[in-house]
N, C-alpha and C positions, 0 to 999 in steps of 0.2 A: 165261434170263429177263432177266438184267442186260444182255445184249447187245441184246435186243429193246427193253426199256423205256428203258434208259439211253443207248444209242448210236444205234439206228435210229429209234425212234419220234419223238424230237424233230425230226429233219429232215423226216419225213413231215408232222408237225404244222405246221411253219413253211411248207412248200410249200402245203398245203391252205389254211391260214389266209390267207396273203398273196393267193393266186390267188382264193380265195373272196371276200375283201373287195373286191378290185378288180373282180371280176365283178359283184357286187351294186351297187357304186358306178357302174360303167359302165352298167348297165341303168337306174339312176335318172337319170343325166345324159342319157342318150339318149331319155328318155321325153318326149313333147310334152305340155305342159299346155294342153289345148284349151278350158278354161273358166276364167274369172277367179274363183278361189275365195278371194280375200282375205277373211278373217273378222275382222280387228281391229275392235273397236268401242270408241271411234271409230276410223275409218281413220287410219293413221299417215301423216304427210305427208313425212317425211324419212327418209333411210337411217340417220341417227343414232338416231331414235326406234325404228326397226326393230331396230337392234343392241341397244339397251337392252332392248326387249321380249324378244328372243330370249335375251339373257343372263339375264334374270330367270326366264324359263321353264326354261332349260337348267340353271342352277346353283342357283336358289332355289325352283324348282317353284311358280311363282306360281299356276297354275291349281289345283293341289292345295290350296294355302293358302286359296284363295277358296271352293272347293266342299267340301273334306273335310280338316279340319285334323288329324284323327287319322291319316289316310293320309299327309298332308304330313309329320308328325313322324316316322313310321316310315320313309318313303322318304328323307327328308333324312338321318336318322341312318345308314341303310344305305349311301347313296352316299358320304357323308363318311367313314365308317369304311372303306369299300372303297377310296376314294382314298388314304387314309393307309396302309392295308395294302399296296396295290400300290406306292405310293411308297416305303414302308419297305423292301420287298423289293429294289427297284432301288438305292436310295441306301444302305441298310444293308449289303447284300452287296457293293456296289461300293466302299464306303469302309471295310469291315470294322467298321462301327459307330462310326466316329470322326467322323461328320458334324457333331456338335455341338462338336467340339474347337476350332473357330474362334471360339467365344464366349469372351470373356475370363473366365478363372477356371475354365473347364471342361477338365479333363484328358481324355486319351484313354480312361482307365479309366472315368471318370464318364460320358463320352459313350456308351461301350458299354453301361453300365448303363441309361442313359436310353433308348437305342435298344431294348434288350430289354424294358424296362418298357412303353414306348409301344406296341411291337408286340403285347405281351400284352393291354394295355388295349383297343386297337382291334380285336384279334382277337375278344375277348369281346363288344365292342359290336356288331361285325358279325354275330356269331352270334345275339345277342339280337334285333337288328333284323330279320334274315331270319326268325327264328322268329315274331316278332310279325306280319310280313306274311303268313306262312303261316297262322297262326291266324285272322287276319282273313278270309282267303279260305275257310277251312273252317267258320267259325262265324257269319258275317254273311249272312243269307239273300239279300238283293239281290246281294251279291257272288258267292255260291255259284251263283246262277242264270246269271251271266255267265262263270263259270270255264270254261276249257278244260283238258283233261288236261295239256297241255304247261305251263300256268301253274304247276300244282302240282309237276310233275316237275322243272321248273327250280329252283324254290325248294328242294325236297328235295335236289337235286343240289348246289346251292350250299352248303346247310347241311352236306352231307357233306364237301365240300372244306374248308370253314372249320373244321368240327369236327375233322377229321384234322390240320389245321394246328395247332389249339389243343392237341391231344394232345402234339405235339412240344414245345410250350411248357411244359406242366404236368408231363410225365413225363421225368425226367432221362435215363433210359436211351434215350429216343428223340430227345433234343434234338439239334439240328443247329447247328454253329458256322458263323460267317460264312465263314471262309477255305476250308473244303472246298467250299462251294457256289460261291464265286467261282472256284476252280480248276477245278471241274467245268464251269462255263459257258464259261470261257476255252478249255478243252480242246475242247468242242463247237464253239466258234466258229472254232477253228483246225484242226478235223478231226483231232484227236488221239484215240487210243484211251482209253476211260474205264472199261472193264468191270472193271478191277482197283482202282478207287478205293474207299476204305473207305466213302464216302458211300452207295454203292449196296448196302451190306450192311445198311442201316437199313430194315427192312420198312415202317415207317410212312412214311418219306420216299418209298419207291417207290410206295406207295398214293397218297399226296398228289400226287406228280409225275405218275402215270398219269392221275388224275382231271383234273388241270389240262390235260394234253395232250388228253384227250377233249373237255373244254370248248372249247379253242381250235379243234379240228377241227370241232365243231358250230357254233361261233360265227357264221360267215358265213351260215349257213342257218337261223338261229333269230331269235327276237324280240330277242335280245341285240344285234343290229345296230342297235337304236335308238340306240346310242352314236354312230353316224354319221348314221343316218337322221333323228334328231331335228332336227338343224340344217337339213337340206334341207326337211323337212316344215314346220318353223317359218318358214323363209324364204318358202315358198309361201303359208302361211296369213297371215303377218304383214307381208309386203312392202307397199310403198306401192301404192295402188290405181291401176291403169291400165286403160283400156277402149279397144280390145279387149285381151284378155289376151295377154301375150307368148307366142309359141309356137303360136298358132292357125294351122292349116294353110290355105294358099291365100288368105291375107289380107295385103294390103299395110298392115302396121301403121302405118308412118310416114305414109302418105298418109291413112289413116283418121283418125289423130289430128290431122293438119294440117287436115283438113276438119271437125274437131269432131264426128266421128261415133262411134257405138259400133260395132255390127256392121254393116258395109256391106250394103245390100240390093242385089238384082239386078233392080231395076225394079218390084218389087211393093210397095214401101213397107212400112208396118207389117204388112201381111198376110203378106209373105214372111218377115219377121223372126219373126213368131209361128209360122209353119210350121217355121222352123228350130229353134226352141226345142222 
C-alpha cells in the first residue's frame, strides 16, 4: 500500500494532470469563435478596460456581488481561504515554516508558530465556506433546481479533503511536521525510494494524500478547470467589440473592416445576411 500510494501514484497523477490540462487548453485554443459574443455593457473600448474587468471578475467575483451577495460572500471566503491553504502548503513546507522570519523581530520559532496558526485558521475557514456553499445548494429551492449531481459530489469531496487535513491539525497523534513532508517531496522529485519513510506510516496523511491525488487526476476533466477556462471565457465575453468577429471562417476580416462592413454579403444585400443568421 505504501509503495502504491506513496511511490507510484504521485507519478501517475502528475502525468495525467499535466497532459489533461494541456489537452483541454489545446482544444480551447483551437476552437474557432464564429459569432461575436461580446457581452460587456457598455462595450469596453480598450484592452486596459478589458484587463480591469477580467481582474474584477476573476479575483473579486464582480458578477456574484451584483446579483447574489450571499453567494459572493461564500465564494470569496472559500477561494481566499483555498489560496492561503495552497500557498501555505508550498511556502510552509518549502521553508520549514520560517517564511515570516525575514520580518524584523520575528524569530524562526515565532515564524513556525505563526505558520501553524494561520494554516489552522484558514483550514477551518475553508471547511466552513465549503459547508456553507453545500448547504446553499441543498436548501435553496431555485438553486436545487439547477443542481447537477457532480456539483454536490465535488463539494462533498472537497469537504472530505479539507476535513482530513484539519484532523491532522487538531489531533497531535496524526500531526505532520514540515521537514518529513519536504524530504518526501524532494525524494519523489529526485526519483528516490520513499516507502520506508516514517511519514507514510501516518494513516490520516495517507488518506489525505490519496484524496488529493484523486482530485488532481480528475481535475482536467471536471468543472474545476474553470481555474484556467475562466480567463479564456472572460476574454471572449469582455473583449473589445469588433465586427465581424475574429475567427469567423471564410471571411477576410481585414478587408471587411476596411470597407466598414459587418458580415460581408454575397450579392444579396440585406436578404442574404438575414438568411445567414
